[in-house]
C-alpha positions in Angstrom: -12.4 -0.4 -32.1 -11.4 -0.8 -28.6 -7.9 -2.0 -27.6 -7.6 -5.8 -26.3 -7.0 -5.8 -22.4 -4.2 -7.8 -21.0 -4.8 -9.5 -18.1 -1.6 -12.3 -18.0 0.9 -10.2 -16.3 2.3 -8.8 -19.7 1.0 -5.9 -21.4 1.9 -7.7 -24.9 1.6 -10.5 -26.8 4.8 -12.3 -28.4 4.2 -14.9 -30.8 5.5 -17.6 -29.0 2.5 -16.6 -26.8 -0.2 -16.2 -29.3 0.9 -20.0 -30.5 0.1 -21.4 -27.7 -3.3 -19.5 -27.2 -4.3 -21.2 -30.5 -3.9 -24.6 -28.1 -5.9 -23.9 -25.0 -5.8 -21.6 -22.6 -4.1 -24.1 -20.4 -1.1 -24.4 -22.7 -0.8 -20.4 -22.4 -0.7 -20.5 -18.8 1.6 -23.5 -18.6 4.2 -21.3 -21.0 4.1 -18.6 -18.9 5.1 -20.0 -16.4 6.9 -22.8 -17.1 10.9 -23.2 -16.7 12.9 -23.1 -19.8 15.4 -25.9 -20.5 18.0 -26.8 -22.9 19.3 -29.3 -24.9 22.2 -30.5 -27.2 20.1 -29.6 -30.0 19.2 -26.3 -28.8 22.9 -25.6 -27.5 24.1 -25.9 -30.9 21.2 -24.1 -32.4 22.2 -21.1 -30.3 26.0 -21.3 -31.0 24.7 -21.1 -34.6 22.7 -18.2 -34.1 25.4 -16.3 -32.7 27.8 -17.0 -35.4 25.2 -15.8 -38.1 23.7 -12.5 -36.3 26.2 -11.6 -33.7 29.7 -13.1 -34.3 31.7 -10.4 -32.2 30.0 -11.4 -29.4 31.4 -15.2 -29.8 34.6 -14.4 -27.3 32.1 -12.6 -24.5 29.3 -15.6 -24.6 31.2 -18.6 -25.1 34.6 -20.4 -23.4 35.9 -23.6 -25.4 35.6 -26.7 -23.2 39.3 -28.4 -24.8 38.9 -31.7 -22.9 41.4 -33.7 -25.1 44.7 -33.9 -23.5 43.3 -34.4 -19.6 40.9 -37.1 -21.0 44.0 -39.0 -22.8 45.8 -38.1 -19.3 42.9 -40.1 -17.4 42.4 -42.6 -19.9 40.1 -45.5 -19.3 36.6 -46.4 -20.3 35.0 -43.2 -18.7 37.5 -40.2 -18.2 35.1 -37.5 -18.1 32.9 -40.2 -14.8 36.0 -39.3 -12.9 36.7 -36.8 -9.6 39.8 -35.8 -11.3 37.5 -35.3 -14.3 35.3 -33.0 -12.7 37.9 -31.4 -10.4 39.5 -29.6 -13.9 36.0 -28.9 -15.2 35.1 -27.0 -12.0 38.8 -25.1 -13.0 37.5 -24.5 -16.6 34.2 -23.3 -15.4 35.6 -20.7 -12.7 37.8 -19.6 -15.9 34.8 -19.0 -18.2 33.9 -16.5 -15.8 30.6 -16.6 -16.2 30.5 -17.7 -20.3 28.5 -20.7 -21.9 31.4 -24.0 -21.7 31.2 -25.5 -25.4 33.1 -28.2 -26.9 35.4 -28.2 -29.9 33.0 -30.9 -32.3 30.0 -28.9 -31.5 32.2 -25.6 -32.3 33.6 -27.6 -35.3 30.6 -28.4 -36.3 28.8 -24.4 -35.6 31.9 -23.3 -37.9 31.2 -25.4 -40.5 27.7 -24.6 -41.1 28.7 -20.8 -41.3 31.6 -21.1 -43.3 29.0 -23.3 -45.8 26.4 -20.1 -45.7 29.6 -17.6 -46.2 30.5 -20.0 -49.7 26.6 -20.0 -50.3 26.3 -16.7 -50.1 23.7 -16.7 -47.6 25.3 -14.1 -45.7 26.2 -11.8 -47.5 22.4 -11.7 -48.8 20.3 -11.7 -45.7 22.7 -11.1 -42.7 24.6 -7.6 -43.7 23.2 -4.2 -43.7 20.9 -4.4 -41.1 20.6 -5.1 -37.3 20.3 -8.3 -35.6 18.2 -9.2 -32.4 15.8 -6.5 -33.3 13.1 -6.2 -30.5 10.0 -4.1 -32.3 6.8 -3.5 -30.2 3.4 -1.5 -31.2 0.0 -1.5 -31.4 -1.3 -4.1 -34.3 -4.7 -3.7 -35.9 -4.9 -6.0 -38.5 -6.4 -8.2 -36.7 -10.4 -8.9 -35.0 -9.2 -7.0 -31.9 -6.3 -4.6 -32.2 -3.7 -5.4 -29.5 -0.6 -4.2 -28.1 2.2 -7.0 -29.5 6.3 -7.5 -29.2 8.1 -9.2 -31.3 12.1 -10.1 -32.2 13.1 -10.3 -35.1 17.0 -12.2 -35.6 17.9 -10.1 -38.5 16.1 -6.6 -39.7 17.5 -6.2 -43.0 16.9 -2.8 -45.3 14.0 -4.4 -46.8 12.5 -7.7 -44.9 12.5 -9.2 -41.5 14.9 -12.7 -41.5 14.3 -15.4 -39.3 16.9 -18.0 -39.2 16.0 -21.5 -37.8 17.8 -24.7 -37.6 16.7 -28.1 -38.3 18.0 -31.5 -38.0 14.9 -32.3 -40.9 15.2 -32.8 -44.3 14.3 -29.1 -45.3 11.2 -30.4 -47.3 10.2 -30.9 -44.1 10.1 -27.7 -43.4 7.0 -26.2 -44.1 5.2 -29.0 -42.5 6.9 -27.4 -38.9 6.2 -23.9 -39.8 2.5 -25.3 -39.5 2.9 -27.0 -36.5 5.1 -25.0 -34.8 3.5 -21.5 -35.8 6.2 -19.9 -37.6 3.2 -18.4 -39.6 2.0 -16.5 -36.8 5.3 -15.1 -36.5 5.5 -13.9 -39.9 2.2 -12.5 -39.6 2.4 -10.5 -36.6 6.1 -9.7 -37.1 5.0 -8.5 -40.9 1.4 -6.2 -38.9 4.6 -4.4 -36.8 6.8 -3.5 -39.7 5.3 -3.4 -43.0 8.3 -5.8 -44.2 8.7 -9.3 -46.1 9.2 -12.1 -43.7 11.9 -14.6 -45.0 13.0 -18.1 -43.5 16.6 -18.8 -43.9 16.8 -22.7 -42.7 20.1 -24.6 -41.8 20.2 -27.9 -41.6 22.6 -29.4 -38.8 23.3 -32.5 -39.4 25.1 -34.2 -42.6 24.2 -32.7 -45.8 24.1 -29.6 -43.7 21.7 -28.0 -46.3 20.3 -24.3 -45.9 17.1 -22.8 -48.0 15.6 -19.8 -48.2 11.7 -19.8 -47.6 9.5 -16.7 -48.4 6.2 -16.4 -47.4 3.3 -16.9 -49.6 -0.2 -15.2 -49.1 -1.7 -18.1 -48.2 1.1 -18.7 -45.5 0.6 -15.4 -44.0 -3.7 -15.2 -44.3 -3.2 -18.5 -41.9 -1.5 -17.0 -39.4 -3.6 -14.2 -38.9 -6.5 -16.7 -39.2 -4.4 -18.8 -35.9 -3.7 -14.9 -34.5 -7.9 -14.2 -34.5 -8.0 -17.7 -33.2 -6.1 -16.9 -30.3 -7.3 -13.7 -29.7 -11.2 -15.7 -29.3 -9.9 -18.0 -26.7 -8.2 -15.3 -24.5 -11.5 -13.4 -24.4 -12.2 -16.1 -21.8 -9.0 -15.5 -20.1 -9.3 -14.7 -16.0 -6.5 -14.2 -13.5 -5.3 -17.8 -12.6 -7.3 -19.5 -15.1 -5.4 -22.6 -15.7 -7.6 -25.0 -18.0 -10.9 -25.4 -19.8 -12.4 -28.1 -21.5 -11.9 -29.1 -25.0 -14.8 -29.7 -27.5 -13.7 -31.9 -30.5 -15.8 -33.0 -33.3 -14.8 -36.5 -35.0 
């Protein structure tokens, strides 16, 4: 079967692209052109990923913003809104030399999660003897149409691919998020590329800071395959500068 010709300015499909393609061509194009944004939850998630996967790179990525002394010195109800605080923060930003500023409280939360993972044996069991943030790419032929794919594995262990997720929800809600956010696509595509078992390690970022390990069933992986085939079918109608489509529903 002839390999799919890609026409969207990338020479591969990633899990994130395929997730958007299952929704619509409009959602896909919006994803390709959308600027990325940050939030406090995303900042904590990124910090946890660094501590779990690439702890040795913490100092080159982060600068701890300890504002306890300046806040005490300024006093008042809103010390962080003052000119003096703003000037102090500008100096800290210069000292950071391009590193991301993080608060002590954010670091304490992330370190607490990491320490708990160490105590429970999660780090030793799932994040040792492998390679962090490994990019793999190649042609996949497990689906209706062969195509070139790219995936980033959080931790490529000898016998499995491990993906680290963070959530503020109870862990028993993760199976619903896995469907909604297309994690089955991510697992199935990665497995098609390297043939390894796919495992999610899910970390709760609010109390009680539970940690769960989710293996992927045949049903879960088959659902991911069905979604990828749906994405490929939608892409069949893709044309340059195509940003929308009429959707048809039955109630």
